[in-house]
N, CA, C and O atoms as a GROMACS GRO file, in nm:
protein
  416
    1MET      N    1   0.380  -2.937   0.366
    1MET     CA    2   0.508  -2.841   0.336
    1MET      C    3   0.428  -2.742   0.261
    1MET      O    4   0.354  -2.766   0.165
    2LEU      N    5   0.459  -2.595   0.332
    2LEU     CA    6   0.405  -2.490   0.256
    2LEU      C    7   0.526  -2.383   0.232
    2LEU      O    8   0.611  -2.352   0.315
    3TYR      N    9   0.511  -2.331   0.094
    3TYR     CA   10   0.577  -2.257   0.031
    3TYR      C   11   0.490  -2.116   0.032
    3TYR      O   12   0.370  -2.097   0.013
    4VAL      N   13   0.601  -2.022   0.062
    4VAL     CA   14   0.535  -1.879   0.098
    4VAL      C   15   0.634  -1.782   0.050
    4VAL      O   16   0.754  -1.794   0.076
    5VAL      N   17   0.592  -1.701  -0.009
    5VAL     CA   18   0.709  -1.588  -0.036
    5VAL      C   19   0.733  -1.502   0.078
    5VAL      O   20   0.660  -1.403   0.087
    6MET      N   21   0.815  -1.518   0.162
    6MET     CA   22   0.865  -1.401   0.258
    6MET      C   23   0.996  -1.389   0.259
    6MET      O   24   1.076  -1.471   0.215
    7PHE      N   25   1.023  -1.265   0.318
    7PHE     CA   26   1.183  -1.214   0.349
    7PHE      C   27   1.219  -1.199   0.478
    7PHE      O   28   1.128  -1.174   0.557
    8LYS      N   29   1.331  -1.208   0.520
    8LYS     CA   30   1.359  -1.211   0.630
    8LYS      C   31   1.496  -1.096   0.700
    8LYS      O   32   1.583  -1.094   0.612
    9THR      N   33   1.523  -1.044   0.771
    9THR     CA   34   1.621  -0.994   0.811
    9THR      C   35   1.668  -0.988   0.943
    9THR      O   36   1.586  -0.963   1.031
   10THR      N   37   1.771  -1.003   0.968
   10THR     CA   38   1.817  -1.073   1.126
   10THR      C   39   1.923  -0.982   1.135
   10THR      O   40   2.006  -0.973   1.045
   11ILE      N   41   1.931  -0.886   1.273
   11ILE     CA   42   2.039  -0.789   1.307
   11ILE      C   43   2.090  -0.843   1.439
   11ILE      O   44   2.016  -0.833   1.538
   12ILE      N   45   2.204  -0.898   1.449
   12ILE     CA   46   2.241  -0.946   1.584
   12ILE      C   47   2.346  -0.829   1.661
   12ILE      O   48   2.456  -0.798   1.615
   13ASN      N   49   2.291  -0.781   1.773
   13ASN     CA   50   2.390  -0.678   1.833
   13ASN      C   51   2.432  -0.733   1.936
   13ASN      O   52   2.351  -0.802   1.999
   14THR      N   53   2.587  -0.718   1.993
   14THR     CA   54   2.619  -0.759   2.117
   14THR      C   55   2.703  -0.664   2.176
   14THR      O   56   2.815  -0.636   2.135
   15PHE      N   57   2.640  -0.608   2.287
   15PHE     CA   58   2.673  -0.480   2.381
   15PHE      C   59   2.801  -0.499   2.488
   15PHE      O   60   2.816  -0.618   2.515
   16SER      N   61   2.857  -0.448   2.527
   16SER     CA   62   2.938  -0.426   2.625
   16SER      C   63   2.904  -0.482   2.758
   16SER      O   64   2.969  -0.549   2.838
   17SER      N   65   2.735  -0.419   2.758
   17SER     CA   66   2.693  -0.451   2.899
   17SER      C   67   2.523  -0.484   2.879
   17SER      O   68   2.443  -0.446   2.793
   18GLU      N   69   2.510  -0.566   2.988
   18GLU     CA   70   2.362  -0.580   2.976
   18GLU      C   71   2.262  -0.444   2.970
   18GLU      O   72   2.158  -0.434   2.903
   19ASP      N   73   2.315  -0.352   3.048
   19ASP     CA   74   2.229  -0.250   3.064
   19ASP      C   75   2.213  -0.156   2.919
   19ASP      O   76   2.100  -0.123   2.883
   20ASP      N   77   2.326  -0.120   2.845
   20ASP     CA   78   2.342  -0.095   2.721
   20ASP      C   79   2.242  -0.174   2.628
   20ASP      O   80   2.157  -0.118   2.559
   21CYS      N   81   2.264  -0.326   2.634
   21CYS     CA   82   2.158  -0.386   2.535
   21CYS      C   83   1.991  -0.373   2.582
   21CYS      O   84   1.895  -0.390   2.507
   22GLU      N   85   1.985  -0.334   2.740
   22GLU     CA   86   1.819  -0.290   2.764
   22GLU      C   87   1.817  -0.163   2.741
   22GLU      O   88   1.708  -0.117   2.775
   23MET      N   89   1.880  -0.093   2.704
   23MET     CA   90   1.862   0.060   2.659
   23MET      C   91   1.812   0.051   2.531
   23MET      O   92   1.704   0.103   2.503
   24PHE      N   93   1.882  -0.011   2.444
   24PHE     CA   94   1.882  -0.024   2.329
   24PHE      C   95   1.732  -0.108   2.253
   24PHE      O   96   1.686  -0.091   2.140
   25ILE      N   97   1.695  -0.181   2.342
   25ILE     CA   98   1.562  -0.281   2.325
   25ILE      C   99   1.452  -0.163   2.387
   25ILE      O  100   1.332  -0.181   2.364
   26MET      N  101   1.484  -0.074   2.444
   26MET     CA  102   1.371   0.011   2.473
   26MET      C  103   1.365   0.130   2.385
   26MET      O  104   1.279   0.217   2.399
   27VAL      N  105   1.460   0.133   2.294
   27VAL     CA  106   1.501   0.249   2.190
   27VAL      C  107   1.378   0.206   2.091
   27VAL      O  108   1.282   0.271   2.049
   28LEU      N  109   1.423   0.057   2.069
   28LEU     CA  110   1.340  -0.023   1.923
   28LEU      C  111   1.209  -0.028   1.976
   28LEU      O  112   1.123  -0.031   1.888
   29LYS      N  113   1.157  -0.030   2.115
   29LYS     CA  114   1.001  -0.073   2.157
   29LYS      C  115   0.925   0.076   2.132
   29LYS      O  116   0.807   0.091   2.101
   30GLN      N  117   1.017   0.173   2.153
   30GLN     CA  118   0.963   0.322   2.124
   30GLN      C  119   0.931   0.348   2.009
   30GLN      O  120   0.816   0.366   1.970
   31GLN      N  121   1.072   0.353   1.918
   31GLN     CA  122   1.080   0.397   1.800
   31GLN      C  123   0.992   0.338   1.684
   31GLN      O  124   0.911   0.397   1.612
   32TRP      N  125   1.039   0.174   1.685
   32TRP     CA  126   0.968   0.106   1.538
   32TRP      C  127   0.812   0.140   1.540
   32TRP      O  128   0.773   0.186   1.432
   33PRO      N  129   0.722   0.128   1.632
   33PRO     CA  130   0.620   0.151   1.623
   33PRO      C  131   0.532   0.279   1.553
   33PRO      O  132   0.413   0.282   1.520
   34LYS      N  133   0.637   0.384   1.544
   34LYS     CA  134   0.590   0.489   1.458
   34LYS      C  135   0.572   0.486   1.344
   34LYS      O  136   0.494   0.565   1.290
   35TYR      N  137   0.654   0.375   1.261
   35TYR     CA  138   0.645   0.335   1.147
   35TYR      C  139   0.564   0.227   1.096
   35TYR      O  140   0.580   0.195   0.979
   36LYS      N  141   0.480   0.167   1.166
   36LYS     CA  142   0.443   0.043   1.126
   36LYS      C  143   0.350   0.069   0.999
   36LYS      O  144   0.311  -0.033   0.942
   37ASP      N  145   0.314   0.172   0.956
   37ASP     CA  146   0.240   0.201   0.869
   37ASP      C  147   0.323   0.210   0.719
   37ASP      O  148   0.267   0.206   0.609
   38ALA      N  149   0.461   0.222   0.742
   38ALA     CA  150   0.562   0.215   0.634
   38ALA      C  151   0.572   0.071   0.591
   38ALA      O  152   0.624   0.048   0.482
   39VAL      N  153   0.531  -0.025   0.663
   39VAL     CA  154   0.536  -0.160   0.594
   39VAL      C  155   0.449  -0.238   0.699
   39VAL      O  156   0.479  -0.296   0.803
   40PRO      N  157   0.327  -0.216   0.633
   40PRO     CA  158   0.229  -0.294   0.743
   40PRO      C  159   0.178  -0.432   0.757
   40PRO      O  160   0.115  -0.489   0.846
   41GLU      N  161   0.235  -0.478   0.617
   41GLU     CA  162   0.230  -0.632   0.656
   41GLU      C  163   0.373  -0.673   0.700
   41GLU      O  164   0.406  -0.783   0.656
   42SER      N  165   0.432  -0.632   0.749
   42SER     CA  166   0.612  -0.689   0.822
   42SER      C  167   0.559  -0.687   0.986
   42SER      O  168   0.463  -0.640   1.048
   43THR      N  169   0.680  -0.766   1.018
   43THR     CA  170   0.635  -0.789   1.186
   43THR      C  171   0.812  -0.768   1.274
   43THR      O  172   0.914  -0.778   1.206
   44LEU      N  173   0.816  -0.754   1.353
   44LEU     CA  174   0.949  -0.766   1.430
   44LEU      C  175   0.949  -0.784   1.554
   44LEU      O  176   0.886  -0.732   1.646
   45GLU      N  177   1.059  -0.896   1.548
   45GLU     CA  178   1.065  -0.977   1.680
   45GLU      C  179   1.202  -0.926   1.763
   45GLU      O  180   1.312  -0.937   1.710
   46ILE      N  181   1.186  -0.878   1.878
   46ILE     CA  182   1.297  -0.851   1.932
   46ILE      C  183   1.331  -0.988   2.068
   46ILE      O  184   1.252  -1.022   2.156
   47VAL      N  185   1.440  -1.029   2.048
   47VAL     CA  186   1.446  -1.134   2.073
   47VAL      C  187   1.606  -1.117   2.169
   47VAL      O  188   1.702  -1.108   2.092
   48LYS      N  189   1.643  -1.113   2.315
   48LYS     CA  190   1.731  -1.117   2.410
   48LYS      C  191   1.774  -1.215   2.438
   48LYS      O  192   1.697  -1.287   2.502
   49ASP      N  193   1.923  -1.276   2.404
   49ASP     CA  194   2.015  -1.387   2.442
   49ASP      C  195   1.977  -1.430   2.574
   49ASP      O  196   1.986  -1.348   2.666
   50ILE      N  197   1.936  -1.544   2.594
   50ILE     CA  198   1.916  -1.608   2.711
   50ILE      C  199   2.060  -1.640   2.798
   50ILE      O  200   2.074  -1.613   2.917
   51ASP      N  201   2.158  -1.699   2.718
   51ASP     CA  202   2.294  -1.720   2.791
   51ASP      C  203   2.410  -1.597   2.795
   51ASP      O  204   2.501  -1.588   2.878
   52MET      N  205   2.384  -1.507   2.687
   52MET     CA  206   2.448  -1.393   2.684
   52MET      C  207   2.350  -1.250   2.668
   52MET      O  208   2.330  -1.198   2.559
   53PRO      N  209   2.300  -1.205   2.779
   53PRO     CA  210   2.171  -1.120   2.784
   53PRO      C  211   2.264  -0.978   2.758
   53PRO      O  212   2.196  -0.878   2.781
   54ASN      N  213   2.382  -0.954   2.722
   54ASN     CA  214   2.420  -0.832   2.647
   54ASN      C  215   2.418  -0.863   2.513
   54ASN      O  216   2.488  -0.785   2.448
   55ARG      N  217   2.353  -0.964   2.434
   55ARG     CA  218   2.344  -0.989   2.300
   55ARG      C  219   2.176  -0.950   2.284
   55ARG      O  220   2.096  -0.960   2.377
   56MET      N  221   2.144  -0.908   2.159
   56MET     CA  222   1.996  -0.906   2.141
   56MET      C  223   1.988  -0.929   1.964
   56MET      O  224   2.079  -0.892   1.890
   57LEU      N  225   1.888  -0.982   1.927
   57LEU     CA  226   1.839  -0.989   1.764
   57LEU      C  227   1.720  -0.932   1.762
   57LEU      O  228   1.632  -0.928   1.848
   58ALA      N  229   1.726  -0.876   1.630
   58ALA     CA  230   1.594  -0.822   1.549
   58ALA      C  231   1.539  -0.884   1.457
   58ALA      O  232   1.596  -0.870   1.349
   59LEU      N  233   1.460  -0.939   1.457
   59LEU     CA  234   1.405  -1.043   1.362
   59LEU      C  235   1.316  -0.971   1.281
   59LEU      O  236   1.224  -0.925   1.349
   60TRP      N  237   1.308  -0.933   1.122
   60TRP     CA  238   1.195  -0.859   1.060
   60TRP      C  239   1.163  -0.962   0.997
   60TRP      O  240   1.249  -1.045   0.965
   61THR      N  241   1.004  -0.981   0.960
   61THR     CA  242   0.972  -1.034   0.806
   61THR      C  243   0.894  -0.946   0.770
   61THR      O  244   0.830  -0.860   0.830
   62PHE      N  245   0.910  -0.986   0.623
   62PHE     CA  246   0.846  -0.897   0.511
   62PHE      C  247   0.784  -0.992   0.414
   62PHE      O  248   0.828  -1.105   0.395
   63LYS      N  249   0.667  -0.934   0.345
   63LYS     CA  250   0.610  -1.032   0.278
   63LYS      C  251   0.676  -0.943   0.134
   63LYS      O  252   0.680  -1.006   0.028
   64GLN      N  253   0.714  -0.835   0.137
   64GLN     CA  254   0.775  -0.842  -0.027
   64GLN      C  255   0.944  -0.776   0.013
   64GLN      O  256   0.979  -0.718   0.115
   65GLN      N  257   1.011  -0.806  -0.090
   65GLN     CA  258   1.150  -0.752  -0.032
   65GLN      C  259   1.170  -0.624  -0.064
   65GLN      O  260   1.268  -0.574  -0.008
   66SER      N  261   1.100  -0.542  -0.145
   66SER     CA  262   1.086  -0.394  -0.135
   66SER      C  263   1.077  -0.319   0.008
   66SER      O  264   1.116  -0.206   0.036
   67ASP      N  265   1.016  -0.410   0.089
   67ASP     CA  266   0.971  -0.328   0.231
   67ASP      C  267   1.119  -0.364   0.324
   67ASP      O  268   1.150  -0.297   0.422
   68GLN      N  269   1.194  -0.470   0.278
   68GLN     CA  270   1.327  -0.475   0.362
   68GLN      C  271   1.404  -0.348   0.331
   68GLN      O  272   1.487  -0.321   0.418
   69LYS      N  273   1.398  -0.270   0.237
   69LYS     CA  274   1.458  -0.144   0.185
   69LYS      C  275   1.422  -0.044   0.266
   69LYS      O  276   1.502   0.038   0.309
   70VAL      N  277   1.282  -0.045   0.294
   70VAL     CA  278   1.205   0.048   0.357
   70VAL      C  279   1.250   0.048   0.471
   70VAL      O  280   1.299   0.157   0.500
   71ILE      N  281   1.255  -0.035   0.558
   71ILE     CA  282   1.312  -0.049   0.698
   71ILE      C  283   1.448  -0.025   0.712
   71ILE      O  284   1.502   0.024   0.812
   72SER      N  285   1.518  -0.072   0.580
   72SER     CA  286   1.671  -0.043   0.625
   72SER      C  287   1.698   0.119   0.596
   72SER      O  288   1.790   0.178   0.653
   73LYS      N  289   1.642   0.159   0.539
   73LYS     CA  290   1.644   0.332   0.511
   73LYS      C  291   1.617   0.395   0.648
   73LYS      O  292   1.690   0.469   0.713
   74ILE      N  293   1.494   0.347   0.677
   74ILE     CA  294   1.434   0.430   0.830
   74ILE      C  295   1.515   0.398   0.895
   74ILE      O  296   1.566   0.497   0.946
   75GLY      N  297   1.600   0.231   0.952
   75GLY     CA  298   1.624   0.216   1.053
   75GLY      C  299   1.773   0.296   1.028
   75GLY      O  300   1.819   0.332   1.137
   76GLU      N  301   1.835   0.323   0.946
   76GLU     CA  302   1.966   0.418   0.892
   76GLU      C  303   1.932   0.556   0.954
   76GLU      O  304   2.020   0.632   0.993
   77GLN      N  305   1.843   0.574   0.959
   77GLN     CA  306   1.821   0.750   1.014
   77GLN      C  307   1.770   0.752   1.139
   77GLN      O  308   1.787   0.851   1.211
   78ILE      N  309   1.689   0.623   1.190
   78ILE     CA  310   1.661   0.674   1.297
   78ILE      C  311   1.698   0.582   1.417
   78ILE      O  312   1.684   0.629   1.530
   79ILE      N  313   1.745   0.447   1.403
   79ILE     CA  314   1.794   0.379   1.482
   79ILE      C  315   1.949   0.351   1.497
   79ILE      O  316   1.998   0.352   1.610
   80VAL      N  317   2.033   0.325   1.382
   80VAL     CA  318   2.142   0.322   1.363
   80VAL      C  319   2.250   0.421   1.416
   80VAL      O  320   2.350   0.375   1.471
   81PRO      N  321   2.231   0.568   1.398
   81PRO     CA  322   2.293   0.679   1.520
   81PRO      C  323   2.278   0.621   1.624
   81PRO      O  324   2.381   0.559   1.653
   82TYR      N  325   2.180   0.606   1.714
   82TYR     CA  326   2.162   0.554   1.863
   82TYR      C  327   2.247   0.426   1.856
   82TYR      O  328   2.336   0.419   1.940
   83ARG      N  329   2.239   0.360   1.799
   83ARG     CA  330   2.278   0.224   1.805
   83ARG      C  331   2.453   0.236   1.814
   83ARG      O  332   2.527   0.200   1.906
   84ASP      N  333   2.476   0.278   1.726
   84ASP     CA  334   2.634   0.341   1.701
   84ASP      C  335   2.697   0.419   1.875
   84ASP      O  336   2.806   0.389   1.924
   85ARG      N  337   2.622   0.494   1.924
   85ARG     CA  338   2.686   0.547   2.010
   85ARG      C  339   2.686   0.449   2.108
   85ARG      O  340   2.744   0.489   2.208
   86LEU      N  341   2.644   0.340   2.118
   86LEU     CA  342   2.693   0.195   2.228
   86LEU      C  343   2.773   0.125   2.172
   86LEU      O  344   2.836   0.040   2.236
   87ALA      N  345   2.792   0.145   2.028
   87ALA     CA  346   2.910   0.071   1.962
   87ALA      C  347   2.880  -0.097   2.001
   87ALA      O  348   2.955  -0.144   2.087
   88PRO      N  349   2.812  -0.156   1.963
   88PRO     CA  350   2.793  -0.254   1.994
   88PRO      C  351   2.883  -0.365   1.832
   88PRO      O  352   2.918  -0.303   1.731
   89LYS      N  353   2.899  -0.486   1.840
   89LYS     CA  354   2.940  -0.576   1.736
   89LYS      C  355   2.820  -0.605   1.647
   89LYS      O  356   2.733  -0.659   1.716
   90THR      N  357   2.785  -0.590   1.531
   90THR     CA  358   2.679  -0.602   1.470
   90THR      C  359   2.686  -0.651   1.338
   90THR      O  360   2.754  -0.611   1.244
   91ILE      N  361   2.594  -0.754   1.346
   91ILE     CA  362   2.616  -0.846   1.206
   91ILE      C  363   2.471  -0.838   1.147
   91ILE      O  364   2.388  -0.881   1.227
   92THR      N  365   2.419  -0.797   1.032
   92THR     CA  366   2.328  -0.826   0.959
   92THR      C  367   2.308  -0.923   0.868
   92THR      O  368   2.406  -0.938   0.796
   93TYR      N  369   2.220  -0.992   0.845
   93TYR     CA  370   2.164  -1.103   0.734
   93TYR      C  371   2.042  -1.057   0.664
   93TYR      O  372   1.960  -0.990   0.726
   94ASN      N  373   2.026  -1.088   0.547
   94ASN     CA  374   1.914  -1.061   0.480
   94ASN      C  375   1.864  -1.202   0.400
   94ASN      O  376   1.942  -1.249   0.317
   95TRP      N  377   1.725  -1.275   0.426
   95TRP     CA  378   1.712  -1.386   0.408
   95TRP      C  379   1.571  -1.388   0.293
   95TRP      O  380   1.483  -1.301   0.297
   96GLU      N  381   1.572  -1.498   0.199
   96GLU     CA  382   1.464  -1.499   0.166
   96GLU      C  383   1.402  -1.663   0.230
   96GLU      O  384   1.479  -1.757   0.251
   97VAL      N  385   1.248  -1.671   0.253
   97VAL     CA  386   1.199  -1.794   0.301
   97VAL      C  387   1.236  -1.883   0.170
   97VAL      O  388   1.242  -1.816   0.067
   98ASP      N  389   1.262  -2.023   0.156
   98ASP     CA  390   1.234  -2.102   0.087
   98ASP      C  391   1.142  -2.245   0.136
   98ASP      O  392   1.130  -2.339   0.058
   99GLN      N  393   1.102  -2.246   0.229
   99GLN     CA  394   1.015  -2.328   0.267
   99GLN      C  395   0.986  -2.309   0.443
   99GLN      O  396   1.061  -2.285   0.537
  100VAL      N  397   0.829  -2.336   0.430
  100VAL     CA  398   0.811  -2.329   0.607
  100VAL      C  399   0.780  -2.479   0.620
  100VAL      O  400   0.783  -2.536   0.512
  101LEU      N  401   0.760  -2.533   0.694
  101LEU     CA  402   0.740  -2.694   0.743
  101LEU      C  403   0.675  -2.683   0.875
  101LEU      O  404   0.718  -2.628   0.976
  102SER      N  405   0.554  -2.750   0.855
  102SER     CA  406   0.486  -2.734   0.949
  102SER      C  407   0.505  -2.879   1.051
  102SER      O  408   0.452  -2.981   1.006
  103LEU      N  409   0.567  -2.889   1.165
  103LEU     CA  410   0.612  -3.011   1.214
  103LEU      C  411   0.538  -3.055   1.287
  103LEU      O  412   0.546  -3.174   1.316
  104GLY      N  413   0.435  -2.972   1.343
  104GLY     CA  414   0.339  -3.025   1.445
  104GLY      C  415   0.178  -3.085   1.420
  104GLY      O  416   0.112  -3.126   1.515
   0.00000   0.00000   0.00000
């Protein structure tokens, strides 16, 4: 059992079409690398739903809770305006990792 201080943000977007989802993923892939220096020890995983290809998940992992706020602010400025034009159903959750269990 390993205890690590980490924070995660999950953003789930369900678009009206797979094409809209793909376009939004393309924007994320283009825009976020420009801001990597703002939160250098953070990671972003972009995940597309296998069963519902019009749904995707952005999974952020942070070492500091303050980085969650930095990314949220940047996202509000550069990502959310584009996302809102596509009008997906969006759910956002912020988490603190309690434990990491190595099962292998």
